[in-house]
Structures are given as C-alpha cells and as structure tokens.
N, C-alpha and C positions, 0 to 999 in steps of 0.2 A: 554898189552891189555887184558881185561878180556874175559872169555869164551863167554858171551852173545854178545859182540860186534863182536867177531870173527864169530859167527854164522850168524850175520846180514850183512855179506859181500856180495858183488854183486855176487860172485861165487855161492852163495846159494839162489839167488833171481830168481823168475819166469820171470822177465823182462830181464834177462841177457842171451845173446847168445854168445858162444865163440867156437863152434865146428869149426874145420878147414874147413869143407865143407861150413858152413854158412859164414865164413869170406871170403872165395874165391868167393862166390856168391855176397856178399856185395861190396867187393873191386875188381872190375873187373881188371884183369891183375896181381893180386897178385901172381898167380901161375907162371908167367913169371919172376917175381923178385925173387922168392923163392917158398914159398907155405904157406898155412894156418897152416902147421905143423911146421913152423919155431920156433926154440928155443928162438929167441930174442923176440917173441911175448908172450912167457910164457903162462899165462892163461888170458891175456887181451881179451876183447870182446866188444860187443855192448850192451848198455842199450836201450831196446826198449821203455822204459818210457820216457827217456830224449833224445833219438836219438844221443848218443855220444859214442865215443870209450873211454874205460877206463880200469883201472887195476881191476883185479878180487877181490882184497882186499879192494876196495873202499866200501862205504856204503852211504845210504841216508835215509831220513825219509819216503820214499815211498817203503821201503823194503817189499816184499811179499814173504814169504817162498815158495820155489819150492816144 
C-alpha cells in the first residue's frame, strides 16, 4: 500500500469515531461484556457518514481529512 492510500484510511477521517467512550455510548451494554478499551476491538470504530462499524484501515471515496 502506498503512503497516499494509508493516509486516506478511516482512522484519519473526520467521519470516523472510535474512542472507547464513544463506542460504549453507541453500543449499550458493551462495558458489561468487556469495554470499549478491549484489545480485540483494536482501532475499529463507527463511520458517521455510512453509519457502519468498520476497521480503521478501511477507506472510501468520501474520505475527509480530520
């Protein structure tokens, strides 16, 4: 993967939210199963543009630099 496509990953997009606090608010009960800090979640998060849960290294044509 080249440097440009790495920079356009969801993790760098203004539409992407993945803080543990945000994830626990979105997924009620997550803290009872483990927490938003869980290592299995890694950097996964929510795309506000598409309203989906996805990996931080995804990308799309609606990328908007944070």
